[in-house]
N, C-alpha and C positions, 0 to 999 in steps of 0.2 A: 476340362478347363483347369481345374486345380492341379492336375498332374502336369499339364503343359506349363503353367505358371511356375511350378516348383522345379521342374526338370529342364525345360528348354529356354524359358524366358531369361533366366540369369545369364546365359551365354550371349543372347541377343543384346541384353543390356550392357554387358561387359564390352562387347564389340563396339557398341555405340559410344561408350565412354572413351575407348581407345581412339576411335576415329573422330571424336568430338561431333558426333551426329546426334540428331534429335529423333526420338521415337514418337511417332504420331499414332494415336488411336482414332480411326476415322469411321464416320457413318454418313450415309447419303440417303435422302428420301425425296419424294415428290409430293407437292401439295397442290390441291385444286380448290377452287372457290365454289364448288357445287352445293355446298350445304345450304339448306333453307334456313333463313333466320327469322322468318315470319311464323306466326302461329295461325292455326285455322280451326274450323269446326265443321262438322257435317252431321246430318241425321244418322241415327244408328243404322249400321249396315252399309253406309255409303262412305267412300274415301273422301277426306277433306281435299279441297282444291286450294293449293297455296301458290299465290302468284310469284313468278320469278322474272327477272329482267332479261335473262338470256346472255348477260354479259359475264361470261365465265373467264377465268384465267388460271394459269398454273405456273408454278415455279419449281425449280430443282434447288434443294438445299443440301449443302455438304458442310460438315463440321468435324473438326479434329480437336483432340485434347492431348496435351503432352504432360510429361512430368519433369519439372515442376508444372503445376497447373497453368497452362497457357492456351486458352481456347482461341480458335480461329474459325471463321465462318465464310462461306461463299454462297451467294444466292444468284440465280440466273434464270432467264425465261426457259420454259419447256423447249426442248430441242437443242439445248446447250450441249455441246459435245465435249469440248475441252477448254479449260481456262487455267492459266498458271496461277497458283496461289503462292504468293511470296512468303516464305517462312520468316522473313526479317521483319 
């Protein structure tokens, strides 16, 4: 990474400046609501039974950061394939 930043990124940055383009650093992840928020107990040697509602959901999250620091976020339901994220 250090070599890439030192040797290749400067050319990308210079091209972006010439073309008045914005360089975005992007990451995407999926989140689900499966986590148990209740606490439980059980006798030694037996697993605790923690009640759950069964009402789970998931979302996809995409975030970008540019220089100067300009964060942008998009959140969509699971199954989201494509959505335009307006850089303006």
